[in-house]
N, C-alpha and C positions, 0 to 999 in steps of 0.2 A: 725675253721672247715669252709672248703671254702663252699659259697653260693651255688653252683652248685650242693653239697649234699644235700640240702633242698629243693631243685625246685620241685622235682617229688614229696615230701610228705606234702607240705606247703598249700594245699588246703582242706586236711582232718584233720591235725593236726597241732600244733603249740606247740613251745619251753613254758614250763612253767617256769616261772624267779622266782628268788631267792626271790623276795619281797613278792609274791604272796603265794610261797610255806611256808615261815617262817609265814605267817597268818592263815594257815590250823592249825587246830590240828595236834600235831606233831605227836602222834602214830597212826592216824587213819585216813588216807585222804580219803575225800568224792569223789574220781575219779579214774579212773584207771590210774597207769603211762605206758608209752611206753618208753623203750630204745633202743636206735639208735645204730645198729649196724654197724659203718661205713665202714667196707670194702665191705659189699653188698649193703650197703645205704639202710637198713630195718630196720623197727619197728616192734620189738615184745614187749609181753606184760612183765612189769617188776612188777607190784604189782597190786590188784586187789582195787577196791574202798573198804573202811571200813575196810578191813584186817588190824588186828594187827600187827606193824611193831615191829621189836627188836632196841636196842640201836644201834646194827651195821648197821641195813638197815637204820635208820634214819640220822647215818653219812653217810652212802654211798649214799643216797639220795643228800643230801647236795651238795657232790664232784661231782654229776654226774649233778645235776642241774647247779654249776657253772663251771661246761665243755660244757656244752649245751647240753649234752645227752639225755637230760628226755624229753618228750612230752606231750599231753594232747591231746584226741580226740577231733575235732569240735561237735561230736556229745553229749559231754559231756558239751558243752559249756553253755547250760542253769545253770547246777548245778556250773560251773566256774562263772559263770558273776551273778547269783544270791548271789554267797558270795562275789564278790567285791562291787558289790551294797550297801552292808552294808558298806564299806571301801572304800569309792569313791575313795580317793588319790590314790588306787593302779593303778588306768588306767593311771597314769602319769609315774609311775615304768614299767609296762609292755609294751615292746618294740614290744611283739608278737602279741599283738592283733591288728585285724584290724580297719580302722577308721569306718566303719560303725557299726562293736562289740562295740566299745568306743561309740559312739551315741546312741545306743540301752541303754546301761548299764547307761549312762547318765540318759537316761528318763526314765529307770525303779526307779533309787536311787531319783530323782527327783521328781517324781509321788507319792512314798512313803513319801518322807520328806513333802511333801506339803498337802498331807491327812493328816497326825500327825498333822501338823501344823495348819491346818483349824478346826481340830477335837477340837484341845487346843490351840489357838494363845496364848503362854504364852514363856517366855523367855527359859527355856530349850528345848522346840521342835523349835525354832527360830535360836537357837546357832548350832543347827544338819543341820537344812537349810540352814544356813550361810555358815557354813564349806563348804557343799557340791557345794553350788553358788561358792564360792571362787575357789575351784578345776576347776570348769566349764570355770571360766573366767582366770585363768590360763592355760588351754588347750586353749582359744579361743586366748589368747595373743601371744603364741606361733606360731600359724597359722591361722593369721584372715579369710581366706577364710574356715576355717571349720565350722562356723556358716550355711553354705550351707545344711550340713549333716542334720541338725534340720530342715530347712525350707523342705527338701526332706520326712520329719517323722512328719508331720502336724498330729494330731488328727483330724478327718473327722467324726469319729461315734458318738454316742450319745454324748449329754454333760456332763460333770461332769466341778466341779469348777475348779479342779487341771488341766486337761485337757485343757480347754481353758486358765487357767493362762500359762501354759507350750507353747500353740501358740502364746499367746501374748509376751511371751518371746524372743521366735524364730523369730517373724516378727519383734518386735521393734528393739531387738539386731541388725537383718539382716540391717533393714532401718538405725539406727544408725551408726554403723561402714560403712556402704556404705557412707554415709554421711561426716563422718568425716575424712575417707580413712586415710592418713598419720598420720592425727592431731589428732588423738586418743590418750588419755593417759590412762593408767590402771587405776588410780581412778577414771575418768569417766567411764569406762567399768564395775567397780564394782559398782558403785551407781546407774546407769542405769539397770544392771542385777537385784540387790536386788529391785529397784523401780517396775518392772516390775513382779517382783515375789510376791511384797506384794500389789501392786495395788488395787487387788478385795479380800482383807483380810476380808473387812467387810461382804461380802456376807455371809460369814460362818456363820454369827450372823442371818441371815435372815431365818425365818423359811420355812422350806422344802415345806408345803403345800402350799407357795404362790408360790414359785420357779415352783411348779410343775403345776401349774394352766394350763389347755388350752383354759379356757373363759376368758374374759376381766376381767381386776383386780377392784378389789373395791379401791374408793379412799385411803382408810386405809393401804389395800394391797400397793399400789401404795406408799404410803407415807413412809411406812417399808422399801421398796426398795431403795428410794431416799435416806434414811439417811445411806445406809450402806458407802457412800464415808466416811462422817465424823467419821463413828465408824473404818473405816479401818486407818483412820489420828490418832484417838485415839489410836489404838494400838498401831501402830509404834512409837506413842509418849512415850507410857507406855515401850516399849523396846529399848528407849534412841536412836532411829534414829530420829535425827534431821537434816539429810541431804535436804536440799531443793529439790533435785530432787526425793527423796523418798516419800516427805511430797506433792509434784506435783503430783505425779502419784497417790497418793491415793484421792487427794482431785479434780481432773481436766481430770480425764478419762472420766466424761460422759458430760461435758463442750464442746461447740461446737461453732466455729468460729463465727456464727452469733446471738448467746446469747439465743438460743433455747434448752440448756443444761440444766443440774442442777449438783448441788445443787443451784449456786452462779450466774447462767445464764451470766458469763463472756463472754466477746468477744473478738476477736483475739488480740486487742491491750492489753488485761489482762492477757492472758493465756501464759504460759511458753511455752520454747520448750517441757520439757518433757511432760507438760499437751496435747500438739496438737499431739505428738507422740504416747503417751499412748494410747489417744482418738482412733488413726487410727489403731494401732496395736489391741486392744481391740474389737474394732468394728468387724475387719475382722477376729479375734479369734472366735468369736461369732457368723460371719455368717458363717463360715464353719461346724459348727456343728448342730445337731439333737435337736432342742430345743422342749420343750411343746408345744410348740405357732408358730413353722416355721420349714419346711424341711431345711437341709443341703443345703449350696450353693457349687459348683465349686470353687475352690480358684481365679481361672481366673475371676469369673464373679463376684464373691464379693470385688475383687478388682478394676475390672472395674468401678463397681457401686460406690465405695468409691471415685475413682479419679473424677466421674464426678460429685459429690456430691461436689461442690467447694464451696457453700456457708456455708456448716459445717464443712468440712475437709480439711486442709493443703494439697495442691496439691505437695510442695517439697517433702512430705513423702508417698504421694497417688501414684504418677506419677511412682517413681524407682522400687515401689512393684510391679505393673502393667507391667510395661515393661518387669521387671525380668520374671516374668510369661510368659507374650507372648511369648519371646525369648527363653524359656526354661532354663536361667540360672541354675534353682537348680537342673536340670535333672529330671529324672522319679522319682516320689513320692514312699516311699517306706513305707511299713507298720511295725509297730514298731515290732522288732525279726527277721527280712527278710533281707538276706545282700543284698547290691547295687548291 
C-alpha cells in the first residue's frame, strides 16, 4: 500500500499488526476495527468491539490485517495499550505504534511488574519483571537515543517506590549510556537495567508507617531504613542474581564519596562505578518526587544541587545530567499517557 494513502489518517488511526491481533481473543475483539477503502482513502467501521465474530469473519480479518487494510482508532489506544502491557514483547512487533505510545506502554508495564515484585519479592514475580526488563533493553539497544523518551516521562508527583525506581532507571541508564557511547555492550545494558530496577527492593520490607512519617525519625526507625540495603542484597542473592553490578546497586546506592553514607561508610576509593552512579540516580529520582518530609524539586534544580555537592556525589555522573537538562536535550516533559 502506498504510504501517501495513509498520510491523512495516521494521526487518528493506525494499522493493527498481525502479532497484536493474534494475541486478542479470537472471536471477540475488545476494540472497533476499521477497513480502509483504498479507492477513496476512507476508513469505515468493519466490526464493533466485543461483537461475536464468525469463523468466516475471523479468516477475513486475518487476511485484511496481512494486507494492511485494518485499522484501530487512537481513541481506543487505552484498550490497545492495556492489552499490550500484559504482553510487553508485542511492542517490538508492532511497527504502527508511535515511540511516545511505546514509552507510555513500557512505563505502565514496568510499574505493574514492580508493584507486583515489591509486594512479593519472590522468583515468579521477578521472572515477569526480568522478562519485561529485557524487552526494554532490546528496545533501547536498537536505538540508544530512545532513553530520552523516558527522561521526558519522569514521575514528579507523589512518591511511590515503583515510581522512584523507574525514575532511577531512566536517569541511571541515560547517564550510563551517555558515558559509554559506542563502547556500551548489551550485557552491560542488561545488568545495569536490572541493577537500577532492584536497587531499592529492600525498601519494600520497611514498614509503611515509618516511610510515611513527617516528623523526625526515631533511632530505631532510622536503623530499620538503613537495613534496607542489606535486605535488598539478600533478596538479590535469593534470586540467584550474582552479577557484581546488581549487588553494588543494592549495597552502595546510599554510600557517599566522603564516607558519610551507609551502611558501610565507604569512601570514593572503595565504591564501585555502579555504586557511585546509582547513588546519583537514586538521589535525583527521590528529589523530584513529593515525599512526606520534603516537597518535590524541579529536575533541573535537583541536578544542580547534586552537581554542586562534589564531596558526596561523583561529578562525572552529575554534570552530564545537569548539562542535558540545562540545554533541553530531553525536550519537553510529557506526563504519562500524553503524546509528545
